C-alpha positions as CSV (number, residue, x, y, z in Angstrom):
1,M,52.6,-4.9,19.0
2,L,52.0,-2.1,16.5
3,Q,50.0,-4.5,14.2
4,S,47.8,-5.6,17.1
5,V,47.1,-2.0,17.9
6,A,46.2,-1.1,14.3
7,S,44.1,-4.1,13.8
8,S,42.1,-3.2,16.9
9,R,41.7,0.3,15.7
10,C,40.5,-1.0,12.4
11,M,37.9,-3.3,14.1
12,R,36.8,-0.6,16.4
13,M,36.2,1.8,13.4
14,I,34.5,-1.1,11.3
15,D,32.2,-1.6,14.3
16,R,31.4,2.0,14.9
17,N,30.6,2.4,11.2
18,R,28.7,-0.9,10.8
19,P,25.3,0.6,9.9
20,A,27.0,2.5,7.1
21,W,28.5,-0.8,5.8
22,Y,25.2,-2.5,5.9
23,F,23.6,0.4,4.1
24,G,26.1,0.3,1.5
25,F,25.6,-3.4,1.1
26,L,21.9,-2.7,0.7
27,V,22.3,-0.2,-1.9
28,V,24.6,-2.3,-4.0
29,S,22.2,-5.2,-3.6
30,Y,19.3,-3.3,-4.8
31,I,21.4,-2.0,-7.9
32,L,22.3,-5.6,-8.6
33,Y,18.6,-6.7,-8.2
34,L,17.5,-4.0,-10.7
35,I,20.2,-5.1,-13.2
36,F,19.0,-8.9,-12.6
37,G,15.4,-8.0,-13.5
38,A,16.4,-5.9,-16.4
39,A,18.5,-8.9,-17.8
40,V,15.8,-11.4,-17.1
41,F,12.9,-9.1,-18.6
42,S,15.1,-8.5,-21.7
43,S,15.9,-12.1,-22.4
44,L,12.2,-13.1,-22.0
45,E,10.3,-10.5,-23.8
46,L,12.7,-9.3,-26.4
47,P,12.3,-12.3,-28.8
48,Y,8.3,-11.8,-28.5
49,E,8.6,-8.3,-29.3
50,D,10.7,-9.0,-32.4
51,L,8.3,-11.6,-33.5
52,L,5.4,-9.1,-33.2
53,R,7.2,-6.4,-34.9
54,R,7.7,-8.8,-37.9
55,K,4.0,-9.9,-38.0
56,L,2.9,-6.2,-38.0
57,V,5.3,-5.3,-41.0
58,D,4.1,-8.4,-42.9
59,L,0.5,-7.5,-42.2
60,K,1.0,-3.8,-43.3
61,R,2.8,-4.9,-46.4
62,Q,0.0,-7.5,-47.3
63,F,-2.7,-4.6,-46.6
64,L,-0.8,-2.2,-49.0
65,N,-0.5,-4.9,-51.6
66,E,-4.2,-5.6,-51.4
67,N,-5.3,-1.9,-51.3
68,E,-3.0,-0.2,-54.1
69,C,-5.0,3.0,-54.0
70,M,-3.7,3.8,-50.5
71,S,-0.1,5.0,-50.0
72,E,2.1,4.0,-47.2
73,G,2.2,7.6,-45.9
74,Q,-1.7,7.8,-45.8
75,L,-1.8,4.5,-44.0
76,D,0.9,5.7,-41.4
77,M,-1.1,8.9,-40.8
78,F,-4.4,6.8,-40.2
79,L,-2.6,4.4,-37.8
80,D,-1.1,7.4,-35.8
81,K,-4.5,8.8,-35.4
82,V,-5.9,5.4,-34.3
83,L,-3.0,4.8,-31.9
84,E,-3.3,8.2,-30.3
85,A,-7.0,7.8,-29.7
86,S,-6.3,4.3,-28.3
87,N,-3.8,5.7,-25.8
88,Y,-6.6,7.8,-24.5
89,G,-8.9,4.7,-24.2
90,V,-10.9,5.4,-27.3
91,S,-11.3,2.7,-30.0
92,I,-12.9,2.8,-33.4
93,L,-13.6,-0.8,-33.5
94,N,-17.5,-1.8,-33.7
95,N,-17.2,-4.0,-30.8
96,E,-15.6,-1.3,-28.5
97,T,-17.7,1.8,-29.2
98,R,-20.5,0.8,-27.0
99,N,-18.4,1.2,-23.8
100,W,-18.0,4.7,-22.6
101,N,-14.8,5.6,-20.5
102,W,-16.5,8.5,-18.7
103,D,-19.8,7.4,-17.6
104,F,-20.3,7.7,-13.7
105,M,-19.1,4.2,-12.8
106,S,-16.1,4.2,-15.0
107,S,-15.1,7.5,-13.7
108,L,-15.5,6.3,-10.2
109,F,-13.3,3.2,-11.0
110,F,-10.7,5.8,-12.5
111,A,-11.0,8.0,-9.3
112,S,-10.1,5.0,-7.1
113,T,-7.1,3.8,-9.2
114,V,-5.8,7.5,-8.8
115,L,-6.3,7.8,-5.2
116,S,-4.8,4.4,-4.6
117,T,-1.9,5.2,-6.9
118,T,-2.7,2.0,-8.9
119,G,-3.2,4.0,-12.2
120,Y,-3.8,1.6,-14.9
121,G,-3.3,4.1,-17.6
122,H,-6.0,2.7,-19.9
123,T,-8.1,5.9,-19.5
124,V,-6.7,9.3,-19.1
125,P,-8.3,12.6,-19.1
126,L,-8.7,14.1,-22.6
127,S,-9.3,17.8,-21.9
128,D,-7.0,20.4,-20.4
129,A,-9.6,20.9,-17.7
130,G,-9.7,17.3,-16.8
131,K,-5.9,17.0,-16.5
132,T,-5.9,20.2,-14.2
133,F,-8.5,18.7,-12.0
134,C,-6.7,15.3,-11.9
135,I,-3.6,17.0,-10.5
136,L,-5.6,19.0,-7.9
137,Y,-7.7,15.9,-7.0
138,S,-4.6,13.9,-6.5
139,V,-2.6,16.4,-4.5
140,I,-5.5,16.4,-1.9
141,G,-6.8,13.0,-2.5
142,I,-3.7,10.8,-2.2
143,P,-2.6,12.1,1.3
144,F,-6.3,11.9,2.3
145,T,-6.4,8.2,1.2
146,L,-3.1,7.5,3.1
147,L,-4.4,9.1,6.2
148,L,-7.8,7.1,5.9
149,F,-6.0,3.7,5.2
150,T,-3.5,4.4,8.1
151,A,-6.3,5.0,10.6
152,L,-8.1,1.9,9.2
153,V,-5.1,-0.4,9.5
154,Q,-4.4,0.9,12.9
155,R,-7.8,-0.1,14.1
156,I,-8.1,-3.3,12.2
157,I,-4.6,-4.7,13.3
158,I,-5.7,-4.3,17.0
159,Y,-8.4,-7.1,16.5
160,V,-6.8,-9.0,13.7
161,T,-3.2,-9.4,15.1
162,R,-2.3,-7.8,18.6
163,K,-5.4,-9.2,20.5
164,P,-5.2,-12.8,18.9
165,V,-1.4,-13.0,19.7
166,L,-1.6,-11.7,23.1
167,Y,-4.6,-14.1,24.1
168,I,-2.8,-17.1,22.8
169,H,0.4,-16.1,24.6
170,L,-1.4,-15.4,27.9
171,H,-4.0,-18.3,28.0
172,W,-2.0,-21.1,26.0
173,G,1.6,-20.2,27.3
174,F,3.3,-20.2,23.9
175,P,6.4,-17.8,23.4
176,K,5.1,-14.5,22.1
177,H,7.5,-14.2,19.2
178,I,6.6,-17.8,17.9
179,V,2.8,-16.9,18.2
180,A,3.5,-13.8,16.1
181,I,5.4,-15.5,13.4
182,V,2.6,-18.3,13.0
183,H,0.0,-15.8,13.2
184,A,1.5,-13.6,10.4
185,L,2.1,-16.6,8.2
186,I,-1.5,-17.7,8.6
187,L,-2.8,-14.3,7.9
188,G,-0.7,-14.2,4.8
189,F,-2.0,-17.4,3.5
190,I,-5.7,-16.4,4.2
191,T,-5.1,-13.0,2.3
192,I,-3.6,-14.9,-0.7
193,G,-6.5,-17.2,-0.8
194,C,-9.2,-14.4,-0.2
195,F,-7.8,-11.6,-2.3
196,F,-5.6,-13.4,-4.9
197,L,-6.8,-17.0,-5.7
198,I,-10.5,-16.7,-5.2
199,P,-10.9,-13.4,-7.3
200,A,-8.5,-14.8,-10.0
201,A,-10.8,-17.6,-10.4
202,A,-13.7,-15.4,-10.6
203,F,-12.1,-13.0,-13.1
204,S,-11.0,-16.0,-15.3
205,I,-14.8,-16.9,-15.4
206,L,-16.1,-13.3,-15.9
207,E,-13.6,-12.2,-18.5
208,E,-13.8,-14.2,-21.5
209,D,-10.3,-13.6,-22.8
210,W,-8.3,-14.3,-19.4
211,N,-7.0,-17.5,-18.2
212,F,-6.2,-18.1,-14.4
213,L,-2.6,-17.0,-14.6
214,E,-3.7,-13.7,-16.4
215,S,-6.4,-13.2,-13.7
216,F,-3.9,-13.8,-10.9
217,Y,-1.5,-11.5,-12.6
218,F,-4.1,-8.7,-12.6
219,C,-4.8,-9.3,-9.0
220,F,-1.1,-9.0,-8.1
221,I,-0.4,-6.1,-10.2
222,S,-3.5,-4.2,-8.9
223,L,-3.1,-4.9,-5.2
224,S,0.7,-4.1,-5.3
225,T,-0.3,-0.7,-6.7
226,I,2.0,-1.4,-9.8
227,G,-1.0,-0.9,-12.3
228,L,0.5,-1.6,-15.6
229,G,-2.8,-1.5,-17.4
230,D,-2.3,-4.4,-19.9
231,Y,-5.2,-6.2,-18.1
232,V,-8.4,-4.1,-17.2
233,P,-11.5,-6.0,-16.4
234,G,-14.9,-4.8,-17.5
235,E,-13.6,-3.7,-21.0
236,G,-14.9,-6.5,-23.0
237,Y,-17.6,-6.5,-25.7
238,N,-21.2,-6.9,-24.2
239,Q,-20.0,-7.0,-20.6
240,K,-23.0,-8.0,-18.7
241,F,-24.0,-5.6,-15.7
242,R,-21.0,-3.6,-16.6
243,H,-21.8,-0.7,-14.1
244,L,-22.4,-3.0,-11.3
245,Y,-19.0,-5.0,-12.3
246,K,-17.1,-1.8,-12.1
247,L,-18.5,-1.0,-8.8
248,G,-17.5,-4.4,-7.4
249,I,-14.1,-4.2,-8.9
250,T,-13.6,-0.7,-7.0
251,C,-14.6,-2.2,-3.7
252,Y,-12.3,-5.2,-4.3
253,L,-9.3,-2.9,-5.0
254,L,-10.0,-0.7,-1.9
255,L,-10.6,-3.7,0.4
256,G,-7.7,-5.6,-1.0
257,L,-5.2,-2.7,-0.5
258,I,-6.5,-2.1,3.1
259,M,-5.8,-5.9,3.8
260,M,-2.4,-5.9,2.0
261,L,-1.3,-2.9,4.5
262,V,-2.7,-5.0,7.4
263,V,-0.6,-7.9,6.4
264,L,2.6,-5.9,5.8
265,E,2.1,-4.0,9.2
266,T,1.7,-7.5,10.8
267,F,5.1,-8.6,9.4
268,C,6.7,-5.4,10.3
269,E,5.7,-5.8,13.9
270,L,7.7,-9.2,14.1
271,Q,10.7,-8.8,16.5
272,E,13.1,-10.6,14.0
273,L,12.3,-8.0,11.2
274,K,12.5,-5.2,13.6
275,I,16.1,-6.4,14.5
276,F,17.0,-6.9,10.8
277,R,15.7,-3.3,9.9
278,K,17.9,-1.9,12.6
279,L,21.0,-3.1,10.9
280,F,20.5,-0.3,8.2
281,Y,19.3,2.6,10.6
282,V,21.7,5.2,11.7
283,K,22.3,5.1,15.5
284,K,21.0,7.9,17.5
285,T,23.4,10.3,19.1
286,K,23.5,11.0,22.8
287,D,21.8,14.2,22.3
288,E,19.0,12.7,20.5
289,D,18.7,10.1,23.2
290,Q,18.5,12.7,25.9
291,E,16.0,14.9,23.8
292,N,13.8,11.8,23.5
293,I,14.2,11.0,27.2
294,V,13.2,14.6,28.1
295,E,10.1,14.4,25.7
296,H,9.1,11.2,27.4
297,D,9.3,12.6,30.8
298,Q,7.2,15.7,29.7
299,L,4.6,13.5,28.1
300,A,4.5,11.2,31.1
301,F,4.2,14.3,33.5
302,S,1.4,15.9,31.3
303,S,-0.4,12.7,31.3
304,I,-0.3,12.3,35.1
305,S,-1.4,15.8,35.5
306,D,-4.3,15.4,33.2
307,Q,-5.2,12.1,34.9
308,V,-5.3,14.1,38.4
309,D,-7.4,17.1,36.8
310,A,-9.8,14.6,35.4
311,F,-9.9,12.9,38.8
312,K,-10.8,16.1,40.6
313,E,-13.4,16.9,38.0
314,D,-15.2,13.6,38.5
315,K,-15.1,14.1,42.2
316,L,-16.7,17.5,41.9
317,S,-19.2,16.3,39.4
318,E,-20.5,13.4,41.5
319,P,-24.1,14.0,42.6
320,F,-25.2,13.7,46.1
321,V,-21.7,14.2,47.8
322,A,-22.4,15.1,51.5
323,L,-19.6,17.6,52.8
324,Q,-18.1,16.5,55.9
325,P,-18.4,19.1,58.7
326,V,-15.3,20.9,59.9
327,V,-14.1,19.5,63.3
328,N,-12.4,21.9,65.7
329,Y,-11.2,20.9,69.1
330,T,-11.4,23.4,72.0
331,S,-8.8,23.9,74.8
332,D,-10.7,21.5,77.1
333,G,-10.9,18.6,74.5
334,S,-14.5,19.1,73.5
335,I,-15.5,19.2,69.9
336,N,-16.9,22.4,68.3
337,N,-18.7,21.7,64.9
338,E,-18.8,24.6,62.5
């Protein structure tokens, strides 16, 4: 008897704290996923890094043997200066000196990567004034960009997702949740084709040193706003129509980010994902529910009052409205018009 009572209490306590257990499982899963990613990246990239280090050491030793007039310290000092300039996007190579990083189109491309939080890191402000302006520009520009993207997505998703799903549901009679799932998958495949596969094929042609995998990698890293900066288009030697090319890449990034948000919002509106997300949310208390009900009632009452006031204003503003005469009846039953 006592065991059954204790077990029932434990079950009730577990059921009451189920969102907390789910949230703990989510945190542990995320930490394990981070560890898994670190292990895989380390096993894949560490041998290549070791091989590259050995090649550089051999190349440095060979250069010092061929140029005995230069000491190792002088060479290290020279390489430090070169690498420091390279970190700021400036190169001393003959085939790189013609490309300016801060002409108008390159600056426009840099501004778009800052506001979209992509941030490739291949070009950074050199002066203190530029760094200060970048901070102030980002503080205002990033929330401004999020507001603009949110407003655009809210408008686009009506015509891209909600109306097509509702039309198919009402006119063809398919279940709404099935239509929403199929529509989300189709929209996802279209987005992959238009903003990943086709641009990757174009970049593999326009960029001499890129193959299709590297081009697809750039598209994904850019539109997911990771922006590692190891691949940046338009930086090659003698790039034809470089300014126009940079402008096109800027438009591609902005449109691609908007479309990615539309797809994500479409998937987030699926009923199955809403139910899944609620597993990890904290349940609302009774006070919060009552507060939401009161706010909802107040909003409903205010909207009804606004509609009544608007209706009265429309009636008063109608032209050529004939006023009806006031009818009074006398004691003998005759009509007296005032």
